N, C-alpha and C positions, 0 to 999 in steps of 0.2 A: 846074966842076960837071959831073960825069959824068951821062950820061942827058940829053944836050943837047936832045933833042926836048922840046917844051913840053907834051906831053900827059899827063905823069904827075902823080898826086896821092898824097901820102903822108899818112896819117891815123892819129890815135889817139883813142880814146874812153875816158872815165873817169866814175866815179860817186863823189860825195862827200857825206857826211852833213851835216846841220845840227847845231847844238849849242845848248844852253840854259845860260846862266851861273847858277850857284848863289851865287857871290860876284861881284857885278856890276862890269862895266867901264862907267864913265860919266865922261867928261871926258878931254881930251887936253892934254898939255903941249906937243905939237908937231903942228899941224894937217896939215902936208905929209907928214911921215914917219909920221903916226898913231902917236904915242907916248902911252901912257895915263898918267893921274895915279896909278894904283894897279894892283897885280897883280889877276888875276881867275881864277876856277876854273869849269869847265863840265863838263856831262855831254854826251857825243856821243849823238845819237839814232839808232836803228836806220835805216840808209839804205833798208831794204825799205819803210819807211813814209814817210820824209821825206828827200828827197835832191835833188841837182842832177846831171843827166847833161850832160856837155859833150863835144863832138867838136871836135878842132882838126885843121886840114889845112894843108898847105903845097904849093905848086906854082909852077913858073916862069910858068905861064899866069895866075896871079892878079895883077891890076893894082894892088890896094890891100888893106890890112887891112880886113876886114869882119866884123861880128858880128850874129847873130840871137838874140834872147832870147824864148823861148816862141813862136817862129815869126815874130816881128816884127823887122825890121832896126833896130838901134840904133846910135848914133854911138859910135865908139871914141876920140873926140877928148878926152874928159875926162882930167884929170890922173891919176886913180887907175888907169884902164886903161893909160894911157901908162907910168906908173911900173912896173907889173907887167910889161908887154911889154918895156920897156927892160932891166929887171933880169934877166929870163929870157934874153933874146937875148944879153946880155953874158956869160952863163955857158954858152951852147950849146957842144956838142962836135961833132966830126965824126961823121957816121953813114954807113953803107953798107948798101944793100939789094941784094945781088948778084943775087937772083932777078929784081928789077925793073930791074937795071942802074943804080941810083941811088946817087950819092955826093954828100953835102953837106959841105963843109969848114966849119970854124969861121967863116971869113971870109964864106962864101956866105950864112950865116943873116942877116947884116945887109942883104942885098939882096933876100931873098925875102919875099913877102907871105903873110899868114895868113888863113884863113877859120875862124871860130869859131861854133859853134851850141850854145846852152845851153837846157836845159829844167828848170824846177822842177816837181816833182809836188805842190806845195802853193802857197798864195797868195804872191805877191811883195809885198814892202814892207808887210806887215800885222802886223809884230811877231813873225814866226816865223823870223827870222834867215836870210832867203833870200839876202841879200848875202854872208853868211858862207859858206854852202855854195857860192855862185856863184863868188866869187873864189878860194876854196880849190880848187875843181874846175878853174878856168881855169889856175891856177899849176901844179897837179899834172899836168894833161894836157899842158901846154906843156913842162914839165920832161921828161916821158917822150918826147914827140915830138922834142925837141932834144937828147936824151941828156945832160941836165944831171946832174952828179955829186953835187950837194949832197944832204944827208939831209933828212928831213922837218922837223926843227927849223930848219935853215937856210932851207928853202923857206917855212916859216911866217913868217919875217921878211919875205919878199917878199909873200906873201898879205896880211900885215898892212897893207901899203901900198895895198891895194885896199879892204879893209874890216877894221877892227881885229879883230873877232870871228872873221874868216876864219882867222886863224892857229891858232885852237883846233880848226878842222875838219880839220886835217891828221893828226889822231890819233883813234883810237877810245877808248871808255871815259871816264876822268876826266882832264881836261887843265888844266894851269896855264899861263896867259900871264904870263910874268915881265916886269914893266915895263921893266927894264934901267936902266943908269946912263949908257951912252955917248950922247953928243950925236948921233951919226950913226945911232943906233937899231940898231946891229949886234947888241946883246945883248938886244933886246926881241923875244922869241920864245916859242914854245910848247914845253912838255915834257909827256910823258905821265906822270901820277901812278900810274895803274893801268889795265889793259886792261878791256874790256867783260865779261870772264868773272869778274873779281875780285869783283863784287857783283851777281850776276845774278838775285838775288831781286827786285830793284826792278822795279816796273811803272810806266809813265808814261802818264797820260791828259791829253790837251790838249783844253781846251774852246775851240773856235774861236768866239769871241763876235762877231767881225767880221773878214771877209776883205778889207775895204776898205783902201785906202792911208791911212796915218795923216796927220793934219793937220800935225803938227810932225815933220819927219824927225829921226832920231837925230843926224845931223850938226849941224843947226842947234840942236837941243835941248841937246846937250852944250856947244856953244860958249856959249850963253846961261847955262847952269848954271855953267860955269867963270868967266864974267865977273861973275855976280851972286849966287851962292849961297855964303854963309859956311858953311853946313852941309856943302857938298861939300868945302871945304878941310879941315874937321875930320874928315870921314869918311875922306878919302884919307890923312891924316897919322896920325890916332889910332886909328880904328876898324878899317879894312880890314886893316892888317898883323897885328893880333891874330886877326881872323876867319880870315885865310888859313891861319895855322898851326893853328888849331882845326879848320878844315874838312879840312885835309890829314890830321890825326890821326883825325877821324871817318870819313873815307873808308878810311883804312888799316885801322881796326879794325871797319869795318862797323857803326859806332855810330849807329843810325838816330835815336834821340832827339836827339842832338847835331846830326846832319846836318840834321834837320828844323827844329830851333830856329834854327840859323844861316841856313838857306836862307830861311825865312819872314822873319826879322828883316832880312836883307840886302835882300830884295825890297822890304819896307816902307820901309826907309831910302832906297833908290834913288828910290822914288816920293815920299818926303818931300823929297828934294833937288829933284825936279821941281817940287813945290809951293813950295819955297823959292826957286825961280828967278823972276826978274822979267823979263817977265810970267810968271805961273805956267803950267806945262805939265801938262795932264791927259791921261795915256795910258790910265788905267783908266776904266771907266764903272760905272753902277749894277750891272750884271750881274757885273762883276769883283768889286765889293765884296760882293755877295751870296755869291759862291763862297767868298771869304775867310771870311765869317761862318759858312757851313756847315761848313767845315773846322775852324775854331777851336772851334766848339761841340762837334763830334764829338771832337776831340783832348782837350778839357777833360773831356768826359763819360767818356772811356776812361782818363783820368789819365796817359796817355803818348801821345806823337805817333803817329798812324796814317798821316798823310799830310803831306807838305810842299807848300807852294804857292810858285810864283814867277812873276812877270810881267816880261817885257821891255818895250820901248818900244811898248806896245800893250795892248789890253784882254784878250787871250787868256790864259787860265790854263793853266799847266803844273803838273800835280799829280803828285807822286811818291809812290807807295804803297810801304809797307815790304815787301810781298810780294804774291803773286797773290791770296791769300784776301782780304786787305785791299782789293785793287784791285776785286774783285767787289762788296764792300760799298760801296766808293766809287761805282762805276758805278750801283748801285741808288739811292744817294742823289741822284746827279746827275740820273738819269732821273725820279726822284720829283719833284724841284723844277723840272727843265727838260725836260718831255716834248716829243717831236717834234710839229710841226704835223700836223693831220689828214691832209694830203696827202703826208706824209713817212713812208716805212716805216722800221722800226727798223734794217734791214740797211744802208740808205744813210745813216742818222743816225750810225752808229758805223763808222768806217773804220780801216784798219790791221789790227791783230790781232783779228779778229772772234771768235776762239774764246772770248774772255772773256765774250761774251754768253751762251753756253751755260752756262758756269760760274756766271754770275750768275742763271741761270734766266730770261733775258729774250730769248725767241726770237721774240716778236711783240708787237704793240700791246696785246693783252689782258693780257699779262704786265706791261707797263709800267703799264697802268691799275690793275692789282690790287696794285701796290706799297704796302705799309703805310707810315705815317709813321715816320721813323727814331726809335729809342728815346730819343735825346737831346732830342727835342721834348717839352716838358712838356705834359701833357694840356690845360691851359687856354690854350695858345697856338695860334692858328689858323695852319696852315702854308700860306701862299700858294704857288701854283704859277706858274711863269713860262714858259708855253708859247711857243716861238718866239724866246726871247731868246738861245739858243745855236744857231748855224748847224749845227754838227755836232761830234762828238768823234773824236779820233784816239787809238787805243790803241797804245802802242809800248813800247820798253824801251831801256836803254843799248845802243849798237851799235858796229860797227867803223869804222875810218878809211877813207880813199879806196882804191878799187881800179880797176885797168884792166879794161875790158870787152873780152873777146876775141871775143865773138859779134858779127859784122859787122852782123847785122840790128838791133842796138841803136844803130848809128851814126846821127847826126842829119844828116849830110851825105852826098851821093851820092859814091860812091867814084870815079866817072868824071869828074864835073864839079866836085866840091867845093862844090856849092850845096845848100841845104836839101832834104831828101827831101819 
């Protein structure tokens, strides 16, 4: 290894988006390789609003592999981290940095230790696919550091071994995770169906109902569903294959009514599988159900879908509006039913793309208080408000895939020591 002095640190930083499945992945046929029982399709969310940033560093002075998540050191001994590290190391190529006088051969990578720092700009383990963004970012950044030649689809098969949904965060736009047929999982990988510019009318509003960690993790929930839910078997075999081809068609043709109908139906069936599990799993709560009811009433009133809703393994609602005008009407409805607490200003209640507030005529608390009841509420029904039931809203859109960060000020590790900044 050239550059024999032990004081050099080589670093790479990357940013990776999270994704939300519109045709859900729930259930594995192989727990170790993380092979799913069905295909799934997702929308990648704009990393400007929801993303993981990861810095990976290598140095002969590092004594062991270490990782920090959101500033706190965590163990890398778990099988999922070890699988990803092993797979990436085995594909590493020689690199040379003549300016720094560093040369690392393929063989050297097996002896060198890594430091990894990762930061989510959204709640971890609250049903917002933080592990998907996290493992995708880890694999993408390590692949760049180690000069791995594989393309994004091949890298997605490695990220999948950290977290199933992570394979879909290696691309922007609309992504399909193909379950694959091979026992070793080599063909269980992600492909991009369309990039983020293909259907850029869509606006996404996430209602963060709870940012607490969920009671039943996705991993144990899936295992229990596979073992006990007959509905899951029927869903994987009979329902999802048809929905996948219908959803691909809807995305290709920008057919919002079909897209919305499929998205809502698949979310509801996923949660029905959770209820069909023994013991039953409850990821949604009363606020989640109220949001579904608000969207369903509005869609029926307009006689064509305006908004699609989908919920992952948690109570947070991901609402996809057909265009920006519809998104402003959706935001008005959401703030009518779920106004902020008295001590919360509107500006901190809506994060992400705040420009939508102005479009919706909601620039302050008085604008929220003046909102009229939505027209789909019949005059004789009292419309109850649920102040404080939503923590905050995130306004976003479909977004791009992973990128390298060239600005060194965004690195999470110190370039001299390789320790967290």
